[in-house]
VOGU-3710 file (C-alpha; in Angstrom, 3 decimals, decimal comma):
1> xxxxxxxxxx> -22,566/-44,588/1,919  -19,388/-45,876/3,538  -19,231/-47,844/6,793  -17,459/-44,912/8,510  -20,056/-42,470/7,192  -22,898/-44,491/8,727  -21,008/-44,585/12,030  -20,456/-40,831/11,856  -24,152/-40,215/11,189  -25,132/-42,246/14,228
11> xxxxxxxxxx> -22,499/-40,562/16,370  -23,836/-37,141/15,350  -27,341/-38,216/16,361  -25,943/-39,456/19,676  -23,947/-36,302/20,435  -26,229/-33,564/19,075  -28,688/-31,386/20,949  -28,509/-29,193/24,040  -28,159/-32,290/26,231  -26,534/-35,012/24,109
21> xxxxxxxxxx> -27,620/-38,582/24,773  -23,949/-39,511/24,712  -23,639/-37,919/28,166  -26,294/-40,279/29,515  -24,579/-43,294/27,989  -21,185/-42,239/29,306  -21,965/-40,931/32,775  -25,216/-42,545/33,975  -23,470/-45,772/35,109  -20,811/-43,700/36,907
31> xxxxxxxxxx> -23,605/-41,719/38,578  -25,147/-44,993/39,775  -21,738/-46,108/41,039  -21,372/-42,972/43,139  -25,002/-43,091/44,313  -24,864/-46,743/45,375  -21,386/-46,261/46,808  -22,691/-43,494/49,080  -25,579/-45,728/50,153  -23,104/-48,466/51,111
41> xxxxxxxxxx> -20,501/-46,021/52,481  -20,932/-47,438/56,001  -20,102/-50,820/54,415  -21,653/-52,842/57,243  -24,824/-52,265/59,246  -24,053/-50,490/62,526  -25,993/-48,934/65,401  -29,049/-51,171/65,044  -31,715/-49,813/67,475  -31,979/-52,195/70,463
51> xxxxxxxxxx> -34,546/-52,249/73,286  -33,667/-53,854/76,655  -35,930/-55,722/79,082  -33,909/-56,644/82,176  -35,897/-58,665/84,701  -32,802/-59,578/86,719  -31,434/-56,091/87,474  -28,137/-57,580/88,669  -24,540/-56,526/88,175  -24,076/-59,450/85,784
61> xxxxxxxxxx> -27,097/-58,484/83,667  -25,814/-54,908/83,567  -22,432/-56,241/82,404  -24,154/-57,998/79,506  -26,039/-54,800/78,614  -22,746/-52,903/78,704  -21,295/-55,364/76,167  -24,110/-54,486/73,764  -23,843/-50,783/74,532  -20,087/-50,742/73,889
71> xxxxxxxxxx> -20,486/-52,468/70,531  -20,835/-50,205/67,493  -23,202/-52,778/66,052  -26,031/-51,779/68,399  -27,544/-48,604/69,821  -29,674/-48,962/72,934  -32,779/-46,823/72,470  -34,688/-47,626/75,648  -35,683/-50,010/78,421  -38,987/-51,886/78,532
81> xxxxxxxxxx> -40,977/-52,655/81,679  -42,447/-55,902/80,343  -42,297/-58,351/77,460  -45,423/-56,758/76,038  -43,786/-53,318/76,090  -40,739/-54,775/74,342  -42,824/-56,400/71,603  -44,887/-53,247/71,075  -41,759/-51,104/70,752  -40,387/-53,426/68,079
91> xxxxxxxxxx> -43,701/-53,614/66,227  -43,946/-49,790/66,254  -40,463/-49,585/64,796  -38,876/-47,883/67,813  -36,327/-50,712/67,836  -35,294/-53,412/65,396  -34,351/-55,905/68,128  -34,954/-56,550/71,803  -32,820/-58,200/74,477  -34,703/-60,016/77,273
101> xxxxxxxxxx> -32,675/-60,942/80,368  -34,704/-63,314/82,580  -35,186/-63,197/86,329  -32,506/-65,101/88,283  -30,117/-64,706/85,336  -27,133/-63,998/87,604  -28,148/-66,514/90,279  -28,552/-69,428/87,851  -25,222/-68,735/86,189  -23,373/-68,627/89,509
111> xxxxxxxxxx> -25,038/-71,898/90,520  -23,860/-73,498/87,294  -27,391/-73,975/85,940  -26,981/-71,588/83,044  -29,574/-69,165/81,754  -31,239/-68,300/78,447  -31,250/-64,732/77,208  -34,075/-63,900/74,792  -33,450/-62,067/71,548  -36,466/-60,626/69,711
121> xxxxxxxxxx> -35,846/-59,525/66,113  -37,998/-57,520/63,751  -37,198/-59,437/60,584  -39,282/-57,326/58,246  -35,853/-56,562/56,780  -33,943/-59,837/56,526  -30,621/-58,057/56,100  -31,009/-56,382/59,494  -32,356/-59,574/61,052  -29,372/-61,603/59,884
131> xxxxxxxxxx> -26,936/-58,974/61,140  -28,618/-58,838/64,559  -28,268/-62,611/64,935  -24,624/-62,634/63,861  -23,587/-59,666/65,991  -25,502/-60,912/69,049  -23,814/-64,282/68,749  -20,377/-62,615/68,791  -21,239/-60,483/71,836  -22,784/-63,400/73,719
141> xxxxxxxxxx> -19,762/-65,576/72,976  -17,346/-62,994/74,391  -19,574/-62,473/77,428  -19,909/-66,212/78,085  -16,170/-66,788/77,841  -15,506/-63,913/80,258  -18,049/-65,154/82,801  -16,844/-68,757/82,551  -13,258/-67,668/83,053  -14,143/-65,807/86,257
151> xxxxxxxxxx> -16,144/-68,750/87,607  -13,286/-71,160/86,921  -10,758/-68,771/88,473  -12,955/-68,751/91,581  -12,115/-72,438/91,969  -8,441/-71,562/92,407  -7,349/-72,254/88,816  -4,751/-69,991/87,220  -6,103/-67,332/84,817  -4,383/-68,821/81,746
161> xxxxxxxxxx> -5,706/-72,294/82,478  -9,117/-70,840/83,256  -9,223/-69,223/79,822  -8,403/-72,512/78,110  -11,048/-74,344/80,130  -13,724/-71,708/79,482  -13,126/-71,774/75,724  -11,430/-75,098/74,947  -12,119/-75,254/71,192  -11,351/-71,920/69,540
171> xxxxxxxxxx> -12,173/-71,144/65,931  -9,397/-69,666/63,796  -11,517/-67,844/61,233  -10,175/-66,721/57,870  -12,580/-64,998/55,485  -11,280/-64,753/51,937  -11,996/-62,130/49,260  -14,371/-59,974/51,346  -13,026/-60,286/54,894  -15,027/-57,391/56,349
181> xxxxxxxxxx> -18,288/-58,724/54,917  -18,876/-55,261/53,486  -21,731/-54,432/51,143  -19,589/-52,183/48,939  -17,371/-54,940/47,494  -20,310/-57,353/47,515  -22,884/-55,304/45,584  -21,539/-52,032/44,199  -19,991/-52,966/40,848  -22,753/-55,418/39,965
191> xxxxxxxxxx> -25,441/-52,794/40,541  -23,451/-50,266/38,504  -23,109/-52,765/35,632  -26,902/-52,804/35,500  -26,588/-49,056/34,944  -24,732/-49,674/31,663  -27,684/-51,686/30,431  -30,121/-48,955/31,479  -28,027/-46,225/29,791  -27,856/-48,244/26,568
201> xxxxxxxxxx> -31,593/-48,799/26,685  -32,340/-45,069/27,108  -30,075/-44,041/24,251  -30,325/-46,867/21,720  -33,989/-47,772/21,711  -35,505/-44,313/21,049  -32,869/-43,332/18,488  -33,247/-46,455/16,405  -36,992/-46,906/16,453  -38,671/-45,826/13,234
211> xxxxxxxxxx> -35,425/-44,712/11,627  -34,907/-45,256/7,922  -31,338/-45,923/6,823  -30,769/-46,557/3,174  -27,032/-47,114/3,472  -26,419/-46,559/-0,264  -24,429/-49,357/-1,803  -23,289/-50,620/1,612  -24,811/-54,030/2,426  -27,481/-53,724/5,045
221> xxxxxxxxxx> -25,732/-56,027/7,607  -22,806/-53,579/7,588  -25,201/-50,644/7,976  -26,777/-52,423/10,922  -23,371/-53,078/12,521  -22,151/-49,546/11,849  -25,107/-48,151/13,784  -24,265/-50,354/16,790  -20,580/-49,422/17,027  -20,910/-45,876/18,508
231> xxxxxxxxxx> -23,205/-47,116/21,277  -21,004/-50,090/22,071  -17,858/-47,946/22,163  -19,440/-45,412/24,508  -20,935/-48,147/26,688  -17,570/-49,889/26,971  -15,933/-46,623/28,029  -18,728/-46,106/30,550  -18,135/-49,635/31,876  -14,468/-48,772/32,424
241> xxxxxxxxxx> -15,394/-45,543/34,232  -17,745/-47,306/36,635  -15,099/-49,904/37,512  -12,539/-47,154/38,092  -15,052/-45,266/40,213  -15,806/-48,328/42,328  -12,121/-49,072/42,918  -10,710/-45,576/43,383  -13,638/-43,796/45,034  -15,017/-46,588/47,215
251> xxxxxxxxxx> -12,102/-48,940/47,718  -13,418/-52,009/45,888  -10,421/-54,402/45,578  -8,942/-55,063/42,137  -7,211/-58,448/42,241  -7,928/-59,775/38,762  -6,805/-59,192/35,214  -7,904/-55,979/33,450  -7,943/-57,977/30,199  -10,522/-60,371/31,612
261> xxxxxxxxxx> -12,652/-57,428/32,718  -12,264/-55,860/29,265  -13,313/-59,094/27,550  -16,304/-59,334/29,870  -17,251/-55,734/29,138  -17,031/-56,325/25,382  -19,202/-59,412/25,644  -21,710/-57,584/27,811  -22,175/-54,488/25,628  -22,263/-56,687/22,498
271> xxxxxxxxxx> -25,015/-58,784/24,029  -27,035/-55,810/25,266  -26,698/-54,074/21,882  -27,938/-57,191/20,095  -30,922/-57,604/22,402  -31,839/-53,910/22,134  -31,547/-54,097/18,343  -34,033/-56,927/18,249  -36,481/-55,234/20,654  -36,204/-51,986/18,706
281> xxxxxxxxxx> -36,808/-53,768/15,415  -40,113/-55,272/16,571  -41,372/-52,002/18,089  -43,876/-50,073/15,946  -43,000/-46,727/17,556  -40,434/-44,966/19,726  -42,492/-45,240/22,914  -42,824/-49,020/22,717  -39,165/-49,273/21,712  -38,318/-47,878/25,150
291> xxxxxxxxxx> -40,989/-49,742/27,087  -40,175/-53,249/25,837  -36,534/-53,197/27,031  -37,671/-51,716/30,336  -39,998/-54,653/30,928  -37,213/-57,032/29,933  -34,427/-55,677/32,148  -36,399/-54,698/35,270  -35,801/-58,038/37,103  -32,115/-57,907/36,156
301> xxxxxxxxxx> -30,627/-57,089/39,564  -32,619/-59,787/41,341  -31,910/-62,453/38,715  -28,262/-61,520/38,202  -27,102/-63,762/41,055  -25,613/-60,814/42,950  -27,683/-61,173/46,092  -29,604/-64,412/45,506  -27,468/-67,185/43,994  -28,601/-68,871/40,803
311> xxxxxxxxxx> -28,525/-72,362/42,322  -31,145/-71,250/44,888  -33,581/-69,977/42,235  -36,536/-72,045/41,066  -36,661/-73,313/37,512  -38,772/-70,495/35,969  -36,459/-67,906/37,537  -33,353/-69,667/36,240  -34,848/-69,855/32,752  -35,650/-66,139/32,692
321> xxxxxxxxxx> -32,230/-65,287/34,135  -30,618/-67,315/31,349  -31,756/-64,770/28,736  -30,460/-61,744/30,650  -26,978/-60,369/29,834  -26,363/-59,253/33,412  -26,749/-62,867/34,574  -23,440/-63,657/32,831  -21,684/-60,413/33,782  -22,328/-59,033/37,276
331> xxxxxxxxxx> -21,115/-62,017/39,328  -18,109/-62,525/37,041  -17,105/-58,869/37,507  -17,339/-59,263/41,285  -15,387/-62,515/41,288  -12,583/-61,080/39,146  -12,302/-57,962/41,313  -12,504/-59,675/44,707  -10,871/-63,063/44,160  -8,782/-62,476/41,053
341> xxxxxxxxxx> -10,537/-65,011/38,829  -13,895/-66,453/37,819  -14,290/-70,115/36,959  -17,375/-69,437/34,830  -15,787/-66,630/32,775  -14,950/-68,477/29,547  -18,317/-70,217/29,333  -20,238/-67,054/30,134  -18,262/-65,050/27,560  -19,231/-67,601/24,927
351> xxxxxxxxxx> -22,906/-67,314/25,920  -22,734/-63,506/25,783  -21,144/-63,580/22,333  -23,501/-66,150/20,808  -26,632/-64,762/22,467  -25,762/-61,227/21,327  -25,098/-62,479/17,799  -28,390/-64,393/17,673  -30,394/-61,435/18,987  -28,690/-59,064/16,551
361> xxxxxxxxxx> -29,343/-61,381/13,606  -32,998/-61,621/14,592  -33,221/-57,839/14,750  -31,501/-57,543/11,390  -33,897/-60,086/9,918  -36,916/-58,144/11,137  -35,497/-54,929/9,675  -34,833/-56,609/6,320  -38,379/-57,950/6,310  -39,725/-54,454/6,953
371> xxxxxxxxxx> -37,604/-53,061/4,130  -39,002/-55,666/1,789  -42,616/-55,119/2,888  -42,527/-51,324/2,961  -39,855/-50,761/0,369  -37,407/-49,357/2,906  -39,862/-46,641/4,028  -40,195/-46,796/7,769  -39,885/-49,382/10,438  -37,444/-49,509/13,275
381> xx> -33,847/-49,601/12,108  -35,020/-50,229/8,547
//
């Protein structure tokens, strides 16, 4: 049997049936891209439910409430009559945050004593909690500058000078690579890359488990490689589709080199194919051949470094992440797209290539051992 004939046989298995598995391999990652893109369509968290407790009931306290009400970041859902009512509303989930304006708020500010506004946050979701703190800080800063400017103007100082005195040290903020702080550029492509791994797992593991391939006069290593090529080619095409979907459908920036992304995609699918080959080779049946990879890749998103950086992980987590292909792929994809380069790319490509080769060789060794033990009759990928 020729190398091309083995590839053709595997491609026919991949593309046959009423619902060919090739469709899963090709379009599942794109489906995840669209699904996650729709989830993050708002890009930033807006209209966080906010409860108000205003003990002061002054024009100045109402001005502060208006600042929150006019911001798209918050949505006022009600007014509490006491601190206990405010806490209960947040605990019930009626609001995710509460603003407490103390008695004599206006009086103390006009006397120059200052006043402390309370902010209560339901941090059961840390993402919302962090956004509430950041957005409240911005609103409070604008409010404080406005109030200070009016107080200074009341002393007979010109408006321009009053503005400088009320906010003497301004911050000129420049945010690079993801200036809006949006979730779409931050998470979308990395999550979709995990979809490539899932699609390869669904298609490769069940098809290979328990399959007998004689290969004729073709050396078994070439038979083994020929069976990997159709899956890798389809997975690489799927990888390209998900990147195109992220950029064209959801506006993810594309600042880097397409050749670097291609090299990263090749390394990734090579690595995943090698790992799946090994897991398939040690599986006694088709069910376990699907379950083992599932157990292996489930923590992938968390350990990829997308949302929780690798340097902040503990040692066991870093060690487990080190054997996951997505650990060397997802963050590099994001860095290339958003900033135009990734410092870790060359080293991570080398790890992907060597790790994939080692896993594939182990899988091949197991298959050869099975062929020797059972005379080529049975065993995953044997």
